[in-house]
N, C-alpha and C positions, 0 to 999 in steps of 0.2 A: 497350430500356431503357436509361436514363440510366447512364453508367458510374459516377457518383457513388453511384447507388443500389445498384447491384451491389457496390460497394466497402463501403457501409455494412451491406448485408445479411451481407456476408462477415465483417466485423468483429463484428456482432452475434452471429452464429453462434460466431466464434471466442470471444467473451466468455462466451458460455454454455457452450461446452465447457470453457474454462479454470475458471471457476466450479464445475461439476460435478466436475471433475478433483481440485480442491482439497477439496471435500466428501467425494469418493470415497476419496482417499488418507488422508484424516484418519481416516475411519471405519475404513479397513484397518489403518493403522499404530498406531491406537489399541488394537489388540489385540497388539501386539508390546511386551513389556516392556523397560525399560532396565535396564542394570547397577545393581544395589543397589536397585532399586524407589523411587527418588526421585520425589516428586510434583513437579508443575509449579511448585508454590509453592517448594518446597526447591530445585529447580533455579534457579529466579529469584533467590533470596535467595543462594545460593551464588556465583553468577556475579557479582552485584553485589558481594558482599564481596570476591572474588577481584580485582575491578577497584577496589577501595578507593572504593566508593560507599556511603556511609552514610545519606544523605539521601532515598532512594527508597523509598516505602511500596509493598509487594506487596499486592493486594486483590483480591477476587472481584467479577466483575459478571455482570449477567444476559445471557442469549443464548447462541448457538452461533458460534464463531469471531468473537467481538467483542472479541478481544485487542487491546490497544494501549497505548502509552506516551503519557503526558500531561505534556509538558515544563513545562506551566503550573503544575501543582501537584506535579509529580515523583511521580506515582503510576504504577505498572505494573499495568494492570488485566488479569486473566486470566479468561476464561469459565470455567464450573463445571467442564467436562470437562478443561480444561487445568490449572485450580488444583488438582484433586484427583487428577488422573490421573497414572499412573505408566508411561505408555507413551512409546515413541519419539515419537510425533505430539505429546504434552503437552510433552515436554522440548524438541522442536525449536522449537514456537511460543513458549514460555516464554523459551528463549535468544534466539530472534530479537527478542522484545520488549525483552529486556534489552541486545541489541546497540544499540537505539536509545537506551536510558538511557545506554550507554556513549559513544555518539556525542555526546550532550548534555554528558555530563561533560567529554569531551575537546574540546569545541568543533569538532566534525566541521563542515567548511565547508558541505557540501551541506545538511546538516540544518539549520544556521543560516540558510541562504539560504531554506530551505523555511518555516521559522518565521517569518521576516521577510515573507514572502509571505501568510501566513495572514489577517490583517486585511484586506488589500486584496481578497484572493479572496473571503472571506466577504462583504464588500460587494458586489462584482461579481456573485456569484452570484445575489444576490437580484433583480438588475435585469436581468441580461444576457439572458435568455431573452425578456422583454417588449420590450426595446430593439431586439433582433435581428428579432422578428416585426414591429414596427412599421417597422423600417427596411427589410425586404424588401417590404413592402406600399407604403411610400412611398418606394422607392429612387429613383424618377425625379424626385420634387419635392424630397425632401430626403434625398440621398445622404450627407450628412454624420452622419445619425441611424445609418445602417447601418454607417458607418465607426466611430462610437463603439461600437456594439455589438461590432464586430470586435476593437476596442482591448481591450474588457472580457474578451471571450472568449479573446483571446490571453493573458491573465494567467492563466486557468485551465488553458490548454493548457502554459503555461510551468510551472504548479504541478504538472501531470501529469508532465512531463519531468524536472523537479528531483526528484521523488519517486522515480523509478527508480534513480539511484546509491545514494539513502538506504536504499531496501529491500533491494537487492543487497548493499551493505555490511553492513548488519545481518545478512543470513543468512550472510555470510562469517565474520563475527565470532562467530556463534553456532556455525557448524559447526566451527571452528577450537577453540573452548572445549570443546564437547562431546567432540570426539575427544581433546584434549590431557589432560582430566580424566576420560577413561574412562567418561562417562555412557553413550556408545554404544561399541559394539564393532566389530570388523572386519565381523561380519555384519549388524549392525543400522544402522551409520553410512549406508550408502548409502539406507536408507529416510528417514532425515532429511534427507539431500540431496534426495531425490525429492519429499519434501513441501514443502520450502522453494522448490524449483526451479518447482513448480506454481503456489505462491502468487506467486512473482515474474512469471509469465507473465501473471496478471490485471492486473498493473500495466502491463506492456508492451502489452497489447491496449487498455487505458483510453487510454494516452497516445497510441497510433496513431489510436484513434478520435477523441480530441479534436483531433489534428493533421488529421485527414481533414476533420472538421467544419470547423475553421478554414479550411482551405483551400476549401472549399465556399463559405463565405460570402464569402470573398475574390473568388473567380470571379463570383459575383453582382454584387459591388460593380463589378469591372471591367468586366463584360459589359452592364451596365444603366445605368451613370451617365450 
């Protein structure tokens, strides 16, 4: 079997394991209460207040683990279980998303870079799959088409790589705040760390998969041009 396919299968398996790990830990840690019984919404609002951020709205969104911070309209969007939850899992997720709001407010360089890439990546993601497919099929006649696809895909890979420090930094900010303000205790803080670490692994695997895929197309271009 082609070594690339072995690598892709391994990465797909790792992605599945990482995703299931996040779901499993969130479900498990959702049964462990925080100190004081604050909801995810209250955790988010307090962390925002402590960081002197008053222009971000905390709101509930549909879905499970759909939590995210939107820098465009400055909204912190929490899923139902996080918004209303009083568990270590809910607090960790809410604080992590607040970490992104703090990054935005302090002009964290990696977040600024990622935000600047969003319009370009959004455009390239609409066409990159078709261009790469056409480029592979016609690589001998039109190698420049595959090269164009590689350049577009490289932007998505760059976005995945830039996302890593953004997510890791947001988790670090969250964990420090949770510990400093006694939202988590000595006994429960490791659970918050474990939950956010598992979430970070999903981004690591996604970045590695994107990087491996980019390398695969580059090899096709170099071998067949």
